[in-house]
C-alpha positions as CSV (number, residue, x, y, z in Angstrom):
1,M,3.8,19.3,45.3
2,A,4.9,16.7,42.7
3,T,2.8,16.3,39.7
4,P,0.7,13.1,39.8
5,T,1.9,10.2,37.8
6,P,-1.2,10.1,35.5
7,V,-0.7,13.7,34.6
8,R,2.9,13.1,33.7
9,R,1.9,10.2,31.5
10,A,-0.8,12.3,29.9
11,W,1.6,15.0,29.0
12,R,4.1,12.6,27.6
13,A,1.4,11.0,25.4
14,L,0.3,14.3,24.0
15,T,3.8,15.4,23.4
16,G,4.5,12.1,21.5
17,L,1.3,12.7,19.4
18,L,2.5,16.1,18.6
19,V,6.0,14.8,17.6
20,I,4.4,12.2,15.3
21,T,2.2,14.8,13.7
22,A,5.2,17.0,13.1
23,L,7.2,14.2,11.6
24,L,4.4,13.3,9.2
25,F,4.1,16.8,8.0
26,G,7.9,17.1,7.8
27,V,8.1,13.9,5.6
28,N,5.5,15.2,3.2
29,A,7.1,18.6,3.1
30,L,10.3,16.9,2.0
31,G,8.4,15.1,-0.8
32,V,6.8,18.4,-1.9
33,Y,9.7,20.8,-1.7
34,V,12.8,18.7,-2.0
35,F,11.9,15.7,-4.1
36,G,9.1,17.3,-6.0
37,K,7.1,14.0,-6.0
38,S,4.5,14.5,-3.2
39,S,1.6,16.9,-2.8
40,W,-0.6,18.4,-0.1
41,T,-3.7,16.8,-1.5
42,P,-4.3,13.0,-1.7
43,E,-4.1,11.5,-5.2
44,L,-7.5,10.4,-6.6
45,A,-8.1,7.1,-8.4
46,L,-9.3,6.4,-11.9
47,D,-13.0,6.7,-11.1
48,L,-12.6,10.2,-9.6
49,Q,-9.8,11.7,-11.7
50,G,-9.5,10.0,-15.0
51,G,-6.3,8.9,-16.5
52,T,-4.5,7.0,-19.3
53,Q,-5.8,4.1,-21.3
54,I,-3.5,1.8,-23.1
55,I,-4.8,-1.0,-25.3
56,L,-2.5,-3.9,-26.1
57,E,-3.1,-6.6,-28.8
58,A,-1.7,-10.0,-28.5
59,K,0.5,-11.6,-31.1
60,T,1.3,-15.3,-31.1
61,P,4.4,-16.7,-33.0
62,D,2.3,-18.9,-35.3
63,G,-0.5,-16.2,-35.8
64,A,-3.1,-18.4,-34.1
65,A,-5.7,-16.8,-31.7
66,P,-4.5,-16.7,-28.1
67,T,-6.3,-18.9,-25.5
68,T,-8.3,-17.5,-22.6
69,D,-5.7,-18.8,-20.2
70,Q,-2.9,-17.0,-22.0
71,M,-4.7,-13.8,-21.9
72,N,-5.7,-14.1,-18.3
73,Q,-2.0,-14.9,-17.3
74,A,-0.8,-12.0,-19.4
75,A,-3.2,-9.6,-17.8
76,A,-2.1,-10.9,-14.3
77,I,1.6,-10.2,-15.1
78,I,0.9,-6.8,-16.5
79,R,-1.1,-6.0,-13.3
80,Q,2.0,-7.0,-11.3
81,R,4.1,-4.8,-13.4
82,V,1.9,-1.8,-12.9
83,D,1.6,-2.5,-9.1
84,A,5.3,-2.8,-8.9
85,S,5.7,0.7,-10.4
86,G,3.7,2.1,-7.5
87,V,0.6,2.9,-9.4
88,G,-2.5,2.1,-7.3
89,E,-6.2,1.6,-8.3
90,A,-5.3,0.6,-11.9
91,D,-7.9,-1.2,-14.0
92,I,-6.7,-4.0,-16.2
93,T,-9.1,-6.1,-18.2
94,T,-9.3,-8.2,-21.4
95,Q,-11.5,-7.6,-24.4
96,A,-12.2,-8.9,-27.8
97,G,-10.4,-12.1,-27.1
98,N,-6.9,-10.8,-28.0
99,Q,-6.7,-7.4,-26.3
100,I,-5.7,-6.1,-22.8
101,V,-7.0,-2.7,-21.7
102,V,-4.9,-1.0,-19.1
103,Q,-6.3,2.1,-17.4
104,I,-4.0,4.1,-15.1
105,P,-5.1,7.0,-12.9
106,G,-3.6,10.3,-13.8
107,Q,-0.9,10.8,-16.5
108,A,1.2,7.8,-16.9
109,D,4.9,8.6,-16.6
110,E,7.5,7.3,-19.1
111,E,8.8,4.6,-16.6
112,T,5.3,3.2,-16.1
113,R,4.6,3.2,-19.9
114,K,7.8,1.2,-20.4
115,R,6.8,-1.4,-17.8
116,I,3.5,-1.9,-19.7
117,E,4.7,-1.8,-23.2
118,S,7.7,-4.2,-22.6
119,S,5.2,-7.0,-22.9
120,A,7.1,-9.6,-25.0
121,Q,8.6,-12.7,-23.5
122,M,11.8,-12.5,-21.7
123,Q,14.7,-14.2,-23.4
124,L,18.2,-15.0,-22.2
125,R,20.8,-15.3,-25.0
126,A,24.6,-15.4,-25.2
127,V,26.3,-12.4,-26.9
128,L,28.3,-13.1,-30.0
129,A,29.3,-9.5,-31.0
130,T,28.4,-6.0,-29.9
131,T,29.2,-2.6,-31.4
132,A,28.0,1.1,-31.1
133,A,24.6,1.6,-32.8
134,S,26.1,3.9,-35.5
135,T,24.8,3.1,-38.9
136,S,27.8,4.3,-40.8
137,F,31.5,3.4,-41.3
138,V,34.6,5.5,-42.1
139,G,35.9,4.6,-45.6
140,Q,39.5,4.9,-46.8
141,D,38.9,8.5,-47.8
142,G,38.0,9.3,-44.3
143,N,34.3,10.0,-45.0
144,S,31.5,8.5,-42.9
145,T,29.0,6.7,-45.1
146,P,26.2,4.2,-44.2
147,Y,26.8,0.6,-44.3
148,P,25.4,-0.7,-47.5
149,T,22.4,-3.0,-47.7
150,P,23.6,-6.7,-47.3
151,D,24.3,-8.4,-50.7
152,P,21.7,-11.1,-51.2
153,S,24.3,-13.4,-52.6
154,L,26.2,-13.6,-49.3
155,A,26.1,-17.0,-47.6
156,A,23.5,-17.2,-45.0
157,T,24.1,-20.8,-43.8
158,P,26.9,-21.6,-41.3
159,T,29.8,-23.5,-42.7
160,A,29.9,-25.6,-39.6
161,S,27.1,-26.6,-37.3
162,P,27.2,-24.6,-34.1
163,T,27.7,-26.5,-30.9
164,N,26.3,-24.0,-28.4
165,G,24.8,-20.5,-28.1
166,S,28.2,-18.9,-28.0
167,D,29.6,-20.6,-31.1
168,L,30.8,-18.0,-33.6
169,S,29.8,-20.3,-36.4
170,W,26.4,-18.7,-36.1
171,I,27.8,-15.6,-37.6
172,T,27.6,-16.1,-41.4
173,P,28.7,-13.4,-43.9
174,A,25.1,-12.4,-44.5
175,L,24.4,-12.1,-40.8
176,Q,27.6,-10.1,-40.3
177,A,26.6,-7.6,-43.1
178,K,23.1,-7.4,-41.7
179,F,24.4,-6.7,-38.2
180,L,26.6,-3.8,-39.4
181,A,23.8,-2.3,-41.5
182,Y,21.2,-2.7,-38.7
183,D,19.7,0.7,-37.7
184,C,18.4,0.9,-34.1
185,T,16.4,3.9,-35.0
186,N,14.4,2.1,-37.8
187,K,10.9,1.4,-36.3
188,D,10.3,-1.1,-39.0
189,N,12.7,-3.5,-37.3
190,D,10.7,-6.1,-35.2
191,P,13.2,-8.2,-33.4
192,A,10.6,-9.3,-30.8
193,N,9.2,-12.0,-33.2
194,S,12.5,-13.4,-34.3
195,P,12.7,-17.3,-34.0
196,A,14.1,-18.6,-30.7
197,D,16.4,-21.0,-32.3
198,Q,18.1,-18.5,-34.5
199,P,20.6,-15.6,-33.8
200,L,19.1,-12.2,-33.0
201,I,20.1,-8.6,-33.7
202,A,19.0,-6.3,-30.9
203,C,19.7,-2.9,-29.4
204,D,19.6,-1.5,-25.9
205,P,16.6,0.6,-24.9
206,T,18.6,3.9,-25.4
207,G,19.6,2.9,-28.9
208,T,23.3,3.5,-28.3
209,A,24.6,0.0,-28.7
210,K,23.5,-3.1,-30.7
211,Y,24.1,-6.7,-30.1
212,L,24.5,-9.9,-32.2
213,L,23.0,-12.6,-30.0
214,G,22.9,-16.4,-30.1
215,P,19.7,-18.5,-29.9
216,V,17.5,-18.5,-26.8
217,E,19.0,-20.7,-24.0
218,L,16.5,-19.7,-21.2
219,D,13.3,-17.7,-21.1
220,G,11.6,-15.6,-18.3
221,S,9.6,-18.6,-17.2
222,S,12.7,-20.1,-15.7
223,I,13.1,-17.0,-13.4
224,S,11.3,-17.8,-10.0
225,D,12.2,-14.3,-8.3
226,A,14.2,-11.1,-8.9
227,T,14.8,-8.4,-6.3
228,S,17.0,-5.4,-6.0
229,G,19.2,-4.6,-3.0
230,M,22.4,-3.1,-1.9
231,N,25.7,-5.0,-1.7
232,T,26.8,-4.5,1.9
233,Q,30.5,-5.0,0.9
234,N,30.9,-2.2,-1.6
235,G,27.7,-0.3,-1.2
236,Q,26.5,-0.8,-4.8
237,W,23.0,-1.6,-5.9
238,V,22.6,-5.0,-7.4
239,V,19.9,-7.3,-8.8
240,N,19.5,-10.8,-7.4
241,I,18.0,-13.5,-9.5
242,V,16.6,-16.9,-8.5
243,F,16.1,-19.6,-11.1
244,D,13.8,-22.6,-10.8
245,D,15.3,-26.1,-10.9
246,Q,15.5,-26.4,-14.7
247,G,16.8,-22.9,-15.0
248,T,19.4,-23.6,-12.4
249,K,20.8,-26.6,-14.3
250,I,20.9,-24.8,-17.7
251,F,22.2,-21.5,-16.2
252,G,25.0,-23.5,-14.4
253,E,26.1,-25.0,-17.8
254,V,26.0,-21.6,-19.5
255,S,28.0,-19.9,-16.6
256,Q,30.7,-22.5,-17.0
257,R,31.0,-21.9,-20.7
258,L,31.0,-18.0,-20.4
259,Y,33.3,-17.9,-17.4
260,A,35.9,-19.8,-19.5
261,F,35.7,-16.9,-22.0
262,T,36.3,-14.5,-19.1
263,Q,39.3,-16.4,-18.1
264,A,40.5,-16.4,-21.7
265,G,39.9,-12.7,-22.1
266,K,37.4,-13.1,-24.8
267,T,34.8,-10.4,-25.0
268,P,32.0,-9.9,-25.6
269,Q,31.5,-13.8,-25.7
270,N,31.6,-13.8,-21.9
271,Q,28.4,-11.7,-21.7
272,F,24.8,-13.1,-21.3
273,A,22.0,-10.8,-22.5
274,F,18.5,-10.4,-21.0
275,V,16.2,-9.6,-23.9
276,L,12.7,-8.1,-23.3
277,D,10.5,-7.0,-26.1
278,G,13.4,-7.3,-28.5
279,A,15.5,-4.9,-26.6
280,V,18.7,-5.9,-24.5
281,I,17.8,-4.6,-21.0
282,S,21.1,-6.0,-19.5
283,A,24.2,-7.8,-20.8
284,P,26.3,-8.5,-17.8
285,S,29.6,-10.4,-18.1
286,M,30.1,-13.7,-16.3
287,N,32.5,-13.4,-13.4
288,G,32.3,-16.9,-12.0
289,V,30.6,-20.3,-12.2
290,I,27.1,-20.2,-10.8
291,L,25.7,-23.6,-9.9
292,D,23.1,-22.6,-7.3
293,G,20.8,-20.8,-9.6
294,K,21.2,-17.5,-7.8
295,P,23.2,-15.1,-9.9
296,Q,23.7,-11.4,-9.1
297,I,23.9,-8.6,-11.6
298,S,26.0,-5.6,-10.6
299,G,27.0,-2.4,-12.5
300,S,26.3,1.3,-12.4
301,F,22.8,0.8,-10.9
302,N,21.0,3.3,-8.6
303,Q,18.1,2.3,-6.4
304,E,15.4,3.1,-9.1
305,S,17.2,1.4,-12.1
306,A,18.0,-1.7,-10.0
307,K,14.4,-2.0,-9.0
308,T,13.1,-1.4,-12.6
309,L,15.4,-4.2,-14.0
310,A,14.4,-6.6,-11.1
311,D,10.7,-6.0,-11.9
312,Q,11.4,-6.5,-15.7
313,L,13.0,-9.8,-15.0
314,K,10.5,-11.0,-12.4
315,Y,7.4,-10.0,-14.5
316,G,8.8,-10.5,-18.0
317,A,7.7,-14.1,-18.6
318,L,4.5,-13.2,-20.6
319,P,3.0,-16.1,-22.7
320,L,2.5,-13.7,-25.6
321,S,4.0,-10.7,-27.2
322,F,1.9,-7.5,-27.6
323,G,1.6,-4.5,-29.8
324,I,0.2,-1.0,-28.8
325,V,-3.2,-0.4,-30.4
326,S,-4.0,2.9,-28.8
327,D,-2.7,5.2,-26.0
328,N,-5.3,7.9,-25.0
329,A,-6.3,10.0,-22.1
330,I,-9.7,9.1,-20.5
331,S,-12.1,11.0,-18.3
332,A,-13.2,10.1,-14.9
333,T,-15.9,7.4,-14.6
334,L,-17.6,9.0,-11.8
335,G,-16.2,12.5,-11.6
336,S,-16.0,15.3,-9.0
337,Q,-19.7,15.3,-8.5
338,Q,-19.6,11.8,-6.9
339,L,-16.6,12.8,-4.9
340,Q,-18.6,15.9,-3.6
341,I,-21.5,13.6,-2.7
342,G,-19.2,11.4,-0.7
343,L,-17.6,14.3,1.1
344,I,-21.0,15.7,1.9
345,A,-22.1,12.3,3.3
346,G,-19.0,12.3,5.4
347,L,-19.7,15.8,6.8
348,I,-23.3,14.9,7.6
349,G,-22.1,11.8,9.5
350,L,-19.5,14.0,11.4
351,A,-22.3,16.6,12.3
352,L,-24.7,13.8,13.5
353,V,-21.9,12.3,15.6
354,A,-21.0,15.7,17.1
355,L,-24.7,16.5,17.8
356,Y,-25.3,13.1,19.5
357,S,-22.1,13.6,21.5
358,L,-23.1,17.0,22.8
359,I,-26.7,16.0,23.6
360,V,-25.7,12.8,25.5
361,Y,-22.3,13.7,26.9
362,R,-22.6,17.5,27.1
363,A,-19.2,19.2,27.5
364,L,-17.5,15.7,27.3
365,G,-18.8,15.6,23.7
366,F,-16.2,18.2,22.8
367,V,-13.5,15.6,23.5
368,I,-15.1,13.4,21.0
369,I,-15.2,16.2,18.4
370,A,-11.6,17.1,19.0
371,S,-10.5,13.5,18.8
372,L,-12.2,13.1,15.4
373,G,-10.5,16.3,14.3
374,V,-7.1,15.0,15.2
375,M,-7.9,11.8,13.5
376,G,-9.0,13.6,10.3
377,V,-5.7,15.6,10.2
378,L,-3.5,12.4,10.7
379,T,-5.5,10.5,8.2
380,Y,-5.2,13.3,5.6
381,I,-1.5,13.7,5.8
382,T,-1.0,9.9,5.8
383,L,-2.9,9.6,2.6
384,C,-0.7,12.3,1.1
385,I,2.5,10.4,2.1
386,L,1.1,7.0,0.9
387,A,0.3,8.6,-2.5
388,W,4.0,9.6,-2.8
389,R,5.6,6.5,-1.4
390,M,3.2,3.7,-2.4
391,G,1.2,5.2,-5.2
392,F,-2.0,5.0,-3.3
393,R,-5.0,6.7,-4.8
394,L,-8.2,7.5,-3.2
395,S,-11.2,5.9,-4.9
396,L,-14.9,6.3,-4.2
397,A,-14.7,3.0,-2.4
398,G,-11.9,4.4,-0.2
399,V,-14.0,7.5,0.6
400,A,-16.7,5.0,1.8
401,G,-14.2,3.4,4.0
402,L,-13.3,6.8,5.6
403,I,-17.0,7.5,6.3
404,V,-17.7,4.1,7.8
405,T,-14.7,4.6,10.1
406,I,-16.5,7.6,11.7
407,G,-19.1,5.3,13.2
408,F,-16.5,2.8,14.4
409,T,-14.5,5.6,16.1
410,A,-17.6,6.9,17.9
411,D,-18.2,3.4,19.2
412,S,-14.9,3.5,21.0
413,F,-15.7,6.8,22.7
414,I,-19.1,5.5,23.8
415,V,-17.5,2.3,25.3
416,Y,-14.9,4.4,27.2
417,F,-17.3,7.1,28.5
418,E,-19.9,4.7,29.6
419,R,-17.3,2.7,31.4
420,I,-16.3,5.9,33.3
421,R,-19.9,6.7,34.1
422,D,-20.3,3.1,35.5
423,E,-17.4,3.7,37.7
424,L,-18.9,6.9,39.0
425,R,-22.1,5.2,39.8
426,D,-20.2,2.8,42.0
427,G,-19.1,5.8,44.1
428,K,-15.6,6.4,42.8
429,S,-14.1,9.9,42.3
430,I,-13.9,11.3,38.8
431,T,-10.1,10.8,38.6
432,G,-10.4,7.3,39.8
433,A,-13.3,6.6,37.4
434,V,-11.2,7.8,34.5
435,E,-8.3,5.6,35.3
436,D,-10.3,2.4,36.2
437,G,-12.6,3.1,33.3
438,W,-9.6,3.2,30.9
439,G,-8.2,0.0,32.3
440,R,-11.5,-1.9,31.7
441,A,-12.7,-0.2,28.4
442,K,-9.4,-0.6,26.5
443,R,-9.6,-4.3,26.4
444,T,-13.0,-4.2,24.8
445,I,-11.9,-1.5,22.4
446,Y,-8.7,-3.4,21.4
447,I,-10.7,-6.6,20.7
448,S,-13.3,-4.8,18.5
449,K,-10.5,-2.9,16.7
450,S,-8.7,-6.1,16.0
451,I,-11.7,-7.6,14.5
452,N,-12.1,-4.6,12.2
453,I,-8.5,-4.8,11.1
454,L,-8.8,-8.6,10.5
455,A,-11.9,-8.0,8.4
456,A,-10.1,-5.2,6.4
457,V,-7.1,-7.5,5.7
458,V,-9.3,-10.4,4.6
459,L,-11.3,-8.0,2.4
460,Y,-8.2,-6.5,0.9
461,I,-6.7,-10.0,0.0
462,L,-9.9,-11.6,-1.3
463,A,-12.0,-8.8,-2.7
464,D,-12.1,-7.5,-6.2
465,A,-9.7,-4.6,-7.1
466,T,-12.6,-2.1,-7.0
467,V,-13.2,-2.9,-3.2
468,K,-9.5,-2.9,-2.2
469,G,-9.7,0.9,-1.6
470,F,-12.5,0.5,0.9
471,A,-10.6,-2.2,2.8
472,F,-7.3,-0.3,2.8
473,T,-8.8,3.0,4.2
474,L,-10.9,1.0,6.7
475,G,-7.8,-0.8,8.0
476,L,-5.7,2.4,7.9
477,T,-8.1,4.6,9.8
478,T,-8.7,1.9,12.3
479,L,-5.0,1.8,13.2
480,I,-5.1,5.6,13.4
481,D,-8.2,5.4,15.7
482,I,-6.3,3.3,18.2
483,L,-3.4,5.6,18.1
484,I,-5.6,8.7,18.7
485,F,-7.4,6.8,21.5
486,I,-4.2,6.1,23.4
487,L,-2.2,9.3,22.7
488,F,-5.0,11.8,22.7
489,T,-8.5,10.9,24.1
490,H,-7.4,9.2,27.3
491,P,-4.7,11.7,28.1
492,V,-7.0,14.6,27.6
493,L,-9.6,13.1,30.0
494,Q,-6.9,12.5,32.5
495,L,-6.0,16.2,32.5
496,L,-9.7,17.4,32.3
497,A,-10.6,15.1,35.4
498,R,-8.3,17.4,37.4
499,T,-10.0,20.6,36.5
500,R,-12.7,22.2,38.6
501,F,-15.3,22.0,35.9
502,F,-15.0,18.3,35.1
503,G,-13.4,17.0,38.3
504,G,-16.1,18.8,40.4
505,G,-18.8,17.1,38.5
506,H,-20.5,20.2,37.0
507,P,-24.0,19.3,35.6
508,L,-22.9,20.4,32.1
509,S,-19.6,18.4,32.2
510,G,-21.3,15.0,31.5
511,L,-19.7,13.6,34.6
512,D,-22.2,14.7,37.2
513,P,-22.4,11.8,39.8
514,D,-25.8,12.9,41.1
515,A,-27.3,13.0,37.5
516,L,-25.8,9.6,36.9
517,G,-27.4,8.0,39.9
518,A,-24.2,7.6,41.9
519,V,-25.9,6.9,45.2
520,Y,-23.8,3.9,46.1
521,R,-21.1,4.0,48.9
522,G,-20.3,0.5,48.1
523,R,-22.0,-2.6,46.9
524,A,-25.7,-2.7,48.4
525,Q,-25.0,0.5,50.4
526,F,-26.5,3.8,49.6
527,R,-26.1,7.4,50.3
528,T,-28.2,8.8,53.1
529,P,-31.3,10.5,51.5
530,V,-32.0,14.2,52.0
531,L,-33.8,15.1,55.2
532,D,-37.5,15.0,55.4
533,G,-39.2,18.0,54.0
534,A,-36.5,18.8,51.5
535,K,-37.9,20.8,48.7
536,G,-37.0,22.0,45.3
537,S,-34.3,20.8,42.9
538,A,-32.1,19.1,45.4
539,A,-34.9,16.8,46.5
540,R,-35.8,16.1,42.9
541,R,-32.1,15.3,42.0
542,T,-31.9,12.9,44.9
543,G,-35.1,11.2,43.9
544,R,-33.8,10.7,40.4
545,S,-30.5,9.4,41.7
546,R,-32.2,6.7,43.9
547,G,-34.5,5.9,41.0
548,E,-31.5,5.5,38.7
549,A,-29.7,3.4,41.5
550,E,-32.7,1.1,41.9
551,R,-33.0,0.5,38.2
552,R,-29.3,-0.5,38.0
553,Q,-29.3,-2.8,40.9
554,T,-28.8,-6.5,40.2
555,I,-30.9,-9.2,41.9
556,A,-28.1,-10.1,44.3
557,E,-27.7,-6.4,45.3
558,R,-31.4,-6.0,45.9
559,K,-31.6,-9.1,48.1
560,Q,-28.5,-8.0,50.0
561,A,-30.1,-4.4,50.5
562,E,-33.4,-6.0,51.6
563,L,-31.5,-8.2,54.2
564,A,-29.5,-5.2,55.5
565,A,-32.7,-3.2,55.9
566,K,-34.6,-6.0,57.7
567,N,-31.6,-6.5,60.1
568,T,-31.5,-2.7,61.0
569,G,-35.4,-2.5,61.3
570,R,-35.6,0.1,58.5
571,P,-37.2,-0.3,55.1
572,N,-35.1,-0.8,52.0
573,S,-33.5,2.7,51.4
574,A,-33.7,2.3,47.7
575,M,-37.6,1.9,48.1
576,E,-37.9,4.5,50.8
577,G,-40.2,7.5,50.1
578,D,-39.6,11.1,50.6
579,D,-41.8,11.4,53.7
């Protein structure tokens, strides 16, 4: 005998759920054992774990106090930088009128620190000269000695007025000597606050090369967007930049000038440097005239370095420069005790749901408990993966979102099970009631879950950062709830309905037709009552069934039953006594 179609569908759904679970565990295992960046426990947020606190102090070019708007804009850009690095649940605030406090969960890695500390304005300058960052030269005797301190008597004014940012007239004898003597390792050098209309000496972040740059021709505010991606033609990682209208016009003029140097073979005058916090983060050469404001930077990038440069270009247009005041480890604001309280509250909620399910639905309640267990496993491993791939961290608000979802999940089961019971009261078989109940209940469940997801999305977008964790976990667990409902709860019921215990309507199964008052044969038609004189439990069950049926009749059904009884000369069977 061929396996019924619902059974095949049930086994396919359960197999699919098993495959999804195995894939999730496999992905996290790769993160733990291969890449070494994941963990078998979800990452905790600042309020539960503690982390790193970095305080930045604003510096204006003229020494005046920064405005509130400047500080708020700077804080917003620093938040974008931190979020772009994959760190979740960071706390960024302003204080004392000129300071920004950045609090990051856990130990901040070096890459994240660079994103935060690189807080000066982005500047785009033409390259006039470049050399290795060595602070010594080889004399005629073959010995290596440091370049001497520039002679104060050297001319510091250009003999001819420079015509553009690439004009070598900017390089005076004094500037040439200063450039050769410049030490990239000297912490006293502060190129970040150099005048924008004057040349600049700067080094790359590694300190292996130094550059002599012309005046600022564009700043970071002209960059509308910057993204990283892979060039499909050669498979190399590149950085794509988009300038605004004014930036497009200026960059088009600069590209024409620099490309002419490329054609003439003049290097490094064909290079254009991106300077952030006084450091040259990139100095690509100009390989064409770019008039559409959409240049592309290529080179020896990998995925991580391309993304880092794109983020620096995109979020580098701070209205102020900043210095580091302090960099300290901080303790958790709430601590493990609050986490334990939250977990205990969640366990109590689970226990109450389980107890209610067993009392009301009897053995059917174990399906609810099993579904919640599977949902818990999938939610746990998903949080582990999100911590690795997205930097998500579980805050106390996020724990509250998980607890609230328990109630929402129980609502789904109640809607489904009650729909099945209604189908049984209409006289359908248990297998038919499961299929028809699913067809009717899932529409209600999908609508309610859609509202939950919409509320979570709106809350995540509009709410304060401290509430985003609640909205995120609420939306995530709602999606997992729908998945479990489709791939576990309904398939399990399809299989259980074909067992003797559930399919036979055992009193402890929760699907006993007699206990549910299933006395209908059809609308306004009833089962024949037990024979006169029936005694014992059978008579009592039949009486309860008829009473249940009577209570659930609609007005139309009662009128139809009374009319049928009058036509047959018998009293309404729903009101008929036991005599």
